[in-house]
ROVEX-618120 format. One record per residue (C-alpha): residue in three letters; x, y negated, z negated. Coordinates in steps of 0.5 Angstrom, whole numbers, plus 500, padded with zeros to 3 digits. Layout:
N
ALAXYZ;...
end
This chain:
328
MET500500500;THR503493502;ARG505489496;THR508482497;VAL512481491;LEU513473488;GLU517472482;SER519466478;LYS524465472;THR520470468;LYS513472472;THR512476477;VAL506476482;VAL504481487;ILE500480493;GLY496486495;PHE490489498;ASP489492491;GLU491486487;PRO487480484;PHE486475490;CYS492470489;VAL490463489;ILE496458491;GLY495451488;GLU495446494;ARG495440490;ILE503438490;ASN503435497;PRO503428498;THR500428505;GLY494424505;ARG495422498;LYS498415498;LYS498414491;LEU502421490;ALA507419495;ALA508412492;GLU509415485;LEU514419488;GLU518413492;GLN519410485;GLY521417482;ASP515418478;PHE513425478;SER508424472;THR502426477;VAL506432480;GLU507435472;LYS500434471;ASP498437477;ALA502443476;LEU499444469;GLU492443471;GLN492448477;VAL495454473;ALA490452467;CYS485453472;GLY487460475;ALA493458480;THR498464480;VAL503461485;LEU504453486;ASP505450493;ILE510445493;ASN510440500;SER515435501;GLY512431507;ALA512424504;VAL512418507;PHE516412504;SER514406507;ASN518401503;LYS524405503;MET523406510;ALA523398511;GLU530397507;ASP533403510;PRO531407517;ARG534413515;TYR527414511;ALA523414517;ASP526421518;ASN523427515;ASN530431516;PHE533426511;VAL527425506;GLU525432505;PRO531436503;SER532432497;LEU525431495;MET524438495;ARG529440491;ASP527434486;LEU519437486;ILE521444485;ASN526442479;CYS520438476;VAL515443477;GLN520449474;GLY521444468;VAL514444466;ILE511451468;ASP513458470;VAL510461476;PRO512463483;LEU513457488;CYS511457495;ILE516452499;ASP512448504;SER515444509;SER516444517;VAL524441516;PRO528447515;ALA533444511;ALA528442506;LEU526450506;GLU533451504;ALA534446499;GLY528449496;LEU530456496;GLU537454493;ALA533450487;ALA527455486;GLU528461481;GLY526468482;ARG523470489;PRO519464492;LEU514465498;LEU517461504;ASN512457508;SER512457514;VAL514460520;THR510460527;GLY511464533;GLU515458537;GLU522461539;GLU526455536;ARG522456529;LEU523463529;GLU531462530;LEU531457525;VAL527460519;LEU528468520;PRO535467518;LEU533464512;VAL528469510;LYS533474511;LYS539470507;TYR535469501;ASN531475501;VAL524472500;PRO517473503;VAL514468509;VAL508465511;ALA507467518;ILE502462522;SER499465528;ASN501459533;ASP506459538;ASP509455544;THR503455547;GLY499452541;ILE493454537;SER489459541;GLU481459540;ASP482467542;PRO483471536;ASP486476540;VAL491471542;ARG492469535;PHE493477533;ALA498478538;VAL502472536;ALA502475529;LYS504481531;LYS510478535;ILE512475529;VAL512481525;GLU516485530;ARG521479531;ALA522479523;ALA523487523;ASP529485528;PHE532481522;GLY531487518;ILE525483514;PRO520488512;ALA512487514;HIS511487507;ASP514481506;ILE510477512;VAL504474509;VAL500472516;ASP496466516;PRO491467522;LEU489460522;VAL482458520;MET478454525;PRO472449522;VAL466453523;GLY463446524;ALA467446531;MET466453532;ALA460457530;SER464464530;ALA470461526;GLY468465520;ARG467472524;GLN473471527;VAL477470521;PHE474476518;THR475480524;LEU482478525;VAL484479517;ASN481486518;ARG486488524;LEU492485521;ARG491489515;ASP489495518;GLU494495524;LEU500491522;GLY499492514;VAL501485512;ASN498481507;THR494475509;THR493467507;CYS489461509;GLY488454508;ALA481455505;SER478449506;ASN479449513;ILE473453514;SER468447512;PHE472441515;GLY467436517;LEU461439514;PRO457436508;ASN457440501;ARG464443503;HIS464447496;GLY458451498;ILE461453504;ASN468455501;GLY465458495;ALA461463500;TYR467464505;LEU472466500;PRO468472497;MET467474505;ALA474473507;ILE476477500;GLY471483502;ALA474483509;GLY481484506;MET484477505;THR489477500;SER491470498;ALA489463500;ILE492456499;MET487452496;ASN485447490;PRO484451484;VAL481445480;ARG474446484;ASN470450479;GLN465453484;GLU470456489;MET474459483;GLU468462480;ALA466465487;ILE473468487;ARG473471480;ALA466474482;ALA469477488;ASN475480484;LEU470483479;LEU466486485;MET472489489;ASN474492482;HIS481488482;ASP479485475;PRO480491470;ASN474491465;GLY472485467;MET476481463;GLU477475467;TRP470474469;ILE469474461;ARG474469460;LEU471465466;SER464465462;LYS467463455;THR471457459;LEU464455462;ASP461455455;ALA466451452;MET465446458;LYS458445456;GLU459445449;GLY465440449;GLY464436455;LEU471439457;SER474439464;PHE475446467;ALA483446465;GLU481444458;ALA476449457;SER480454460;ALA486453455;ALA480453449;ALA478459452;ALA485463452;THR486460445;SER479463442;SER481470446;ALA488470443;GLY485468436;GLY479474437;ARG485479438;ARG489477433;GLY483477428;GLY481484430;ARG488487429;ARG488484422;ARG481488421;ARG484494423;ALA490494418;
end
């Protein structure tokens, strides 16, 4: 059975067909977050620390670290800051050091800049996930040697030099090509996590069914784990959380094993935990029970989900300790 092993300094997370769905927290990403980008430009990592802690409290077991920031003020002073190849490597290193200073979970190193990927690999403790490689020849030649050198798993995105195809058979063929090219470098299929590219269902009515069929083929024919940008499916539509909350369990049922998403969204995390329970990936229903305690704590104390999660965890730990004392 395919198992993709990720590690931090002391923790191991396994992505697999018989494992709980792996939630990769997406919020440490300055792209489209002007406030965060402005803070990072000033060397302020307080939001990064907050986001790291909150995402893990809400259920993320891996954190995506994206260094794609635009430093507008520094760019005006120094033209080198207009080049991501200059900005991202040092920023990636700083982001990873910051996150590892406050939380201990495996990381997903996310950049389109190869030098930033390597800077992240050098800074990360354990065995991170590299995000990402595509089927483009230049990208394969740049990224796969890094994957082999550092012995890490990699996200393989199903587009190539021709772009993103709307034909699911073409996207499957690109994924197969990447798996085969990785094998040429001595990289096993269990270290490839394929992103089949989720299209917005508002633009393509068959997008959801396409993903489910693709994920099933990727699992059965290539034996690889899968991931996606979970919110892509609902892009441009109202009530996106409702769509995402339905899509994720259906994708899990089709065989998807992870997603890059915002774990602070309670509705979507509730759907994932319910799917884990129904797929028998939640032993004795303990995570579902913990979620119920969290929701109760939110109602009773007016707490955020992250605060209530911490309170429920403390309550559970106290209950277990009390039980041991009574038995003694």
